[in-house]
C-alpha positions in Angstrom: -0.3 18.4 -21.9 1.6 16.6 -24.7 -0.7 14.1 -26.5 2.4 12.3 -27.8 3.2 11.2 -24.3 0.0 9.2 -23.9 0.7 5.5 -23.7 -3.0 4.9 -24.6 -5.5 7.3 -26.2 -8.8 7.2 -24.3 -10.4 9.6 -26.9 -12.1 11.4 -24.0 -14.3 14.5 -24.8 -13.4 17.9 -23.5 -13.9 18.1 -19.7 -12.5 16.3 -16.7 -12.4 12.9 -15.0 -13.3 13.0 -11.3 -11.8 10.3 -9.1 -13.4 10.2 -5.6 -10.7 8.9 -3.2 -7.8 9.4 -5.6 -5.1 10.3 -3.1 -3.6 6.8 -2.6 -3.8 3.1 -3.3 -6.1 2.0 -6.0 -7.5 5.5 -6.4 -4.1 6.9 -7.1 -3.4 4.1 -9.6 -6.7 5.0 -11.4 -5.8 8.7 -11.5 -2.5 7.8 -13.2 -4.1 5.4 -15.7 -6.8 8.0 -16.7 -4.1 10.7 -17.1 -2.0 8.4 -19.3 -5.1 7.9 -21.5 -5.5 11.7 -22.0 -8.0 12.7 -19.3 -7.7 15.7 -17.1 -8.1 14.5 -13.6 -9.6 16.0 -10.5 -9.2 13.8 -7.5 -10.7 14.1 -4.0 -9.3 13.4 -0.6 -10.9 13.5 2.8 -8.1 14.5 5.2 -4.7 13.6 3.7 -3.9 16.7 1.7 -0.3 15.7 1.5 -1.0 12.4 -0.2 -3.4 14.0 -2.6 -0.8 16.6 -3.6 1.8 13.9 -4.1 -0.6 12.2 -6.6 -1.1 15.5 -8.4 2.6 16.2 -8.5 3.3 12.7 -9.9 0.7 13.2 -12.7 2.0 16.6 -13.5 5.6 15.4 -13.6 4.6 12.9 -16.3 3.2 15.9 -18.4 -0.5 15.5 -17.6 -3.1 17.7 -15.9 -4.5 17.2 -12.4 -5.9 18.9 -9.4 -7.0 17.9 -5.9 -9.9 18.9 -3.7 -11.1 18.1 -0.2 -14.4 16.3 0.2 -16.5 15.0 3.0 -18.6 12.4 1.4 -21.1 12.3 4.3 -22.2 15.8 3.5 -24.5 16.2 0.5 -24.0 19.9 0.6 -20.2 19.6 0.4 -20.4 17.1 -2.4 -22.8 19.2 -4.4 -20.7 22.4 -4.0 -17.5 20.6 -5.0 -18.8 18.8 -8.1 -20.8 21.8 -9.3 -17.7 23.9 -9.1 -15.6 21.4 -11.0 -18.3 21.1 -13.6 -18.5 24.9 -14.0 -14.7 25.3 -14.4 -14.2 22.3 -16.8 -17.6 22.5 -18.6 -18.1 18.8 -18.3 -17.5 15.8 -16.0 -17.3 13.0 -18.6 -15.9 10.4 -16.2 -16.7 9.7 -12.5 -14.8 7.0 -10.6 -15.7 6.2 -7.0 -12.7 4.6 -5.3 -13.2 5.8 -1.7 -12.9 3.2 1.0 -12.7 3.4 4.8 -10.2 1.9 7.1 -12.2 -0.9 8.7 -12.0 -3.4 11.5 -11.6 -6.9 10.3 -14.4 -8.7 12.2 -17.2 -11.2 12.1 -20.7 -10.1 11.5 -21.8 -10.9 15.0 -19.0 -8.8 16.5 -19.5 -5.6 14.5 -19.5 -2.4 16.5 -22.7 -0.6 15.7 -21.0 2.8 15.7 -18.4 1.6 13.1 -21.2 0.1 11.1 -23.1 3.4 10.8 -19.9 5.4 10.1 -18.9 3.0 7.4 -22.3 3.0 5.7 -22.6 6.7 5.9 -19.1 7.3 4.5 -19.2 4.8 1.6 -22.8 3.9 0.6 -24.4 7.3 1.5 -21.3 9.0 0.2 -21.7 7.3 -3.2 -25.3 8.2 -3.3 -24.4 11.9 -2.6 -21.9 11.8 -5.4 -24.2 10.3 -8.1 -27.2 12.4 -6.9 -25.1 15.5 -7.8 -23.3 14.1 -10.8 -26.1 12.6 -12.8 -27.9 15.8 -13.7 -24.6 17.4 -14.6 -23.8 14.5 -16.9 -27.2 14.5 -18.5 -26.7 18.2 -19.4 -23.5 17.6 -21.3 -24.0 14.4 -23.3 -23.6 11.6 -20.8 -20.5 9.9 -19.4 -19.1 6.9 -17.6 -19.4 6.0 -13.9 -17.2 3.3 -12.4 -17.4 2.2 -8.8 -14.5 0.2 -7.2 -16.2 -2.5 -5.1 -15.1 -6.0 -4.1 -14.8 -9.5 -5.3 -15.9 -10.4 -1.8 -19.5 -9.9 -3.2 -19.0 -13.1 -5.2 -17.2 -15.1 -2.6 -17.5 -13.9 0.9 -14.2 -13.5 2.7 -14.6 -14.0 6.5 -14.0 -10.9 8.6 -14.6 -8.5 5.6 -18.2 -7.7 6.1 -17.6 -4.0 6.8 -16.0 -3.8 3.4 -18.5 -5.8 1.4 -21.8 -4.6 3.0 -21.6 -1.0 1.8 -20.2 -2.1 -1.6 -23.2 -4.3 -2.1 -25.4 -1.3 -1.8 -23.2 0.6 -4.2 -23.4 -2.2 -6.7 -27.2 -2.0 -6.5 -27.2 1.7 -7.2 -24.8 1.2 -10.1 -27.2 -1.3 -11.7 -30.1 1.0 -11.2 -28.1 3.9 -12.8 -27.1 1.7 -15.8 -30.7 0.7 -16.4 -32.3 4.1 -15.9 -29.7 6.5 -17.2 -28.6 4.8 -20.4 -31.2 6.9 -22.3 -28.9 9.9 -21.4 -25.8 8.1 -22.7 -24.6 7.5 -19.1 -22.9 4.2 -18.5 -22.2 2.7 -15.0 -20.1 -0.3 -14.1 -18.3 -1.9 -11.2 -14.7 -3.1 -10.9 -14.4 -5.7 -8.1 -10.8 -6.2 -6.9 -9.7 -9.2 -5.0 -6.8 -8.9 -2.6 -4.4 -6.3 -4.0 -0.9 -5.6 -2.8 -0.8 -2.0 -1.7 -3.2 0.6 -0.3 -5.8 -0.6 2.2 -4.6 -4.2 2.2 -1.3 -3.1 3.7 -3.1 -1.4 6.5 -5.3 -4.4 7.2 -2.5 -7.0 7.3 -1.7 -6.5 11.0 -5.3 -7.5 11.9 -5.2 -11.0 10.5 -2.9 -14.0 10.9 -0.2 -14.7 8.3 -1.7 -18.1 7.6 -5.0 -16.4 6.8 -3.3 -14.3 4.2 -1.6 -17.3 2.7 -4.9 -19.2 2.5 -6.4 -16.3 0.6 -3.5 -16.4 -1.9 -4.0 -20.2 -2.3 -7.7 -19.6 -3.0 -7.0 -17.5 -6.1 -6.7 -19.4 -9.4 -3.5 -17.5 -10.2 -2.0 -18.2 -6.8 -0.9 -14.6 -6.3 -2.4 -11.2 -5.2 -3.0 -8.5 -7.7 -1.4 -5.1 -8.3 -2.8 -1.6 -8.2 -1.9 -1.2 -11.8 -3.9 -4.3 -12.9 -7.0 -2.9 -11.2 -6.4 0.6 -12.5 -6.1 -0.6 -16.1 -9.5 -2.3 -16.1 -11.2 0.6 -14.4 -9.7 3.0 -16.9 -10.7 0.8 -19.8 -14.3 1.0 -18.7 -14.3 4.8 -18.9 -13.1 4.9 -22.6 -15.1 4.7 -25.8 -13.6 1.2 -26.3 -16.2 0.1 -23.6 -19.0 2.2 -25.1 -21.4 -0.8 -25.2 -20.6 -2.0 -21.6 -22.9 -1.0 -18.8 -24.4 -2.4 -15.7 -21.5 -4.9 -15.3 -19.6 -6.3 -12.3 -16.1 -7.1 -13.4 -13.9 -9.0 -11.0 -10.1 -8.3 -11.1 -9.3 -11.0 -8.5 -7.0 -13.6 -10.1 -9.8 -16.1 -10.1 -10.7 -15.8 -6.3 -14.4 -15.8 -7.1 -14.2 -18.8 -9.5 
């Protein structure tokens, strides 16, 4: 890895940045942003090994270091085994970014399929718990670190039909605040980045479920009158992992073009 290639120097300690859900969309953007700031990146994927390898290849093509690993978030045993292995090989996990998100049905609260509800909660909220349950003791052993969870600006201003996205992320945000309050003594920081509607990734897959006028109304409801980009979210998430944000913890930072204003 050539330090001269870094666009920004994150001044990371030795070790690795782990990105859960780093194979595509916002997760991929965060992987690239961390690598550009000097972090070695280990990114997880659930089933799309090809997309994960493409992310690794793109990072390596730019002269940085990355690897990918399969992970089933619903299994505490798998999460524990994967993160323990990464920690042992790299000696430290200094950064943990949780950017996993499920493909959901856009629906009203009263119309939620109970099966999909339980699957979504298990994959996202319980999955995040499994990750931090494993990562926190590893971070304590090696001088602390930074945790960033990608959540949703919908927690500030509820978007109709989006409850299957916002509900598990509300639980994740509660956990993040608890971590920030309780783990600061170990030099562990925890923050949330809350995107609004972002062009690319999950939004592209959800578009067919809603009417075009609904999408245009969401755009009009942002102060900047446009949707965001993956790069804009990734830059904020990456900033929160660096020493430049060393006194920032327990925060919920919207990257939403003013949707929540």
